[in-house]
RODO-2510 file (C-alpha; in nm, 4 decimals, decimal comma):
residues 87
     n   res          X          Y          Z
     1     m     1,3282     2,7729     1,1242
     2     t     0,9582     2,7905     1,0475
     3     l     0,7476     2,5419     0,8536
     4     h     0,3911     2,6158     0,7527
     5     p     0,1463     2,3252     0,7983
     6     v    -0,1662     2,2319     0,6096
     7     l    -0,4854     2,1135     0,7777
     8     d    -0,6347     1,8135     0,5969
     9     a    -0,9802     1,9134     0,7275
    10     p    -1,1138     2,1902     0,9558
    11     d    -1,1559     1,9433     1,2440
    12     s    -0,8235     1,7664     1,1855
    13     q    -0,6288     1,6544     1,4919
    14     t    -0,2965     1,6548     1,3069
    15     l    -0,0910     1,9008     1,1077
    16     f     0,0458     1,8050     0,7662
    17     f     0,3787     1,9469     0,6505
    18     i     0,5171     1,9339     0,2979
    19     f     0,8827     2,0332     0,2968
    20     r     1,1980     2,0243     0,0926
    21     d     1,5503     2,0524     0,2340
    22     a     1,9153     2,0364     0,1283
    23     t     1,8944     1,6546     0,0974
    24     s     1,6138     1,6707    -0,1625
    25     g     1,7280     1,5183    -0,4891
    26     k     2,0437     1,3815    -0,3283
    27     t     1,9646     1,1331    -0,0516
    28     t     1,5886     1,1977    -0,0347
    29     y     1,3156     1,2324    -0,2961
    30     g     1,3699     1,5442    -0,5069
    31     g     1,0160     1,6746    -0,4805
    32     g     1,0256     1,6873    -0,1018
    33     r     0,8843     1,4860     0,1852
    34     f     0,5759     1,4760     0,4056
    35     l     0,5461     1,4875     0,7824
    36     y     0,2500     1,4702     1,0204
    37     s     0,2489     1,6035     1,3751
    38     s     0,0023     1,6469     1,6572
    39     l    -0,1516     1,9874     1,7208
    40     p     0,0441     2,2337     1,9370
    41     k     0,0123     2,1995     2,3121
    42     a     0,0476     2,5171     2,5196
    43     g     0,1702     2,7004     2,2095
    44     t     0,4585     2,4586     2,1493
    45     l     0,5077     2,2133     1,8674
    46     e     0,7839     1,9562     1,8338
    47     l     0,8468     1,7974     1,4970
    48     d     1,0003     1,4507     1,4777
    49     f     1,1766     1,4476     1,1417
    50     n     1,2489     1,0767     1,1915
    51     k     0,8874     1,0330     1,0795
    52     a     0,9335     1,2260     0,7531
    53     f     0,8337     1,0128     0,4559
    54     s     0,8443     1,0187     0,0777
    55     p     0,5207     1,1015    -0,1039
    56     p     0,3515     0,8452    -0,3302
    57     c     0,4953     1,0105    -0,6427
    58     a     0,8433     0,9028    -0,5263
    59     f     0,7434     0,5438    -0,5998
    60     t     0,5365     0,5668    -0,9194
    61     d     0,4930     0,7930    -1,2208
    62     f     0,1160     0,7437    -1,1889
    63     a     0,0714     0,9498    -0,8704
    64     t     0,0465     1,3241    -0,8311
    65     c     0,1724     1,4990    -0,5202
    66     p     0,1682     1,8541    -0,3903
    67     l     0,4966     2,0389    -0,3941
    68     p     0,6266     2,2229    -0,0885
    69     p     0,5305     2,5895    -0,0786
    70     p     0,8247     2,8320    -0,1073
    71     q     0,8272     2,9003     0,2676
    72     n     0,8796     2,5258     0,3344
    73     r     1,1928     2,4973     0,1195
    74     l     1,4701     2,4760     0,3746
    75     s     1,8376     2,5505     0,3099
    76     v     1,9466     2,3109     0,5867
    77     a     1,9807     1,9336     0,5497
    78     i     1,7324     1,7206     0,7422
    79     d     1,9131     1,3855     0,7472
    80     a     1,6383     1,2123     0,9474
    81     g     1,3437     1,0268     0,7977
    82     e     1,2895     0,8211     0,4868
    83     k     1,5594     0,8299     0,2219
    84     a     1,5120     0,8231    -0,1553
    85     p     1,3584     0,4986    -0,2791
    86     a     1,5768     0,2762    -0,4943
    87     h     1,4368     0,2253    -0,8434
***
């Protein structure tokens, strides 16, 4: 599985991932979730999906959020991380 990160700034020390998975719209926010990670060390990167969180637009209609790019729409379920907020 490959996820494509976004750099918040050219000198950023973290990678930002926007992803959607098989739980989106069921047990997690339908638009996807966010995840930050440290930069790769020795060419290796470990993602801790326990730290995945819902974007601000999951909580209010007054926020706008980026959607996951097509390559970050996963067919597998990532059951770790923040679940859908109760309204």
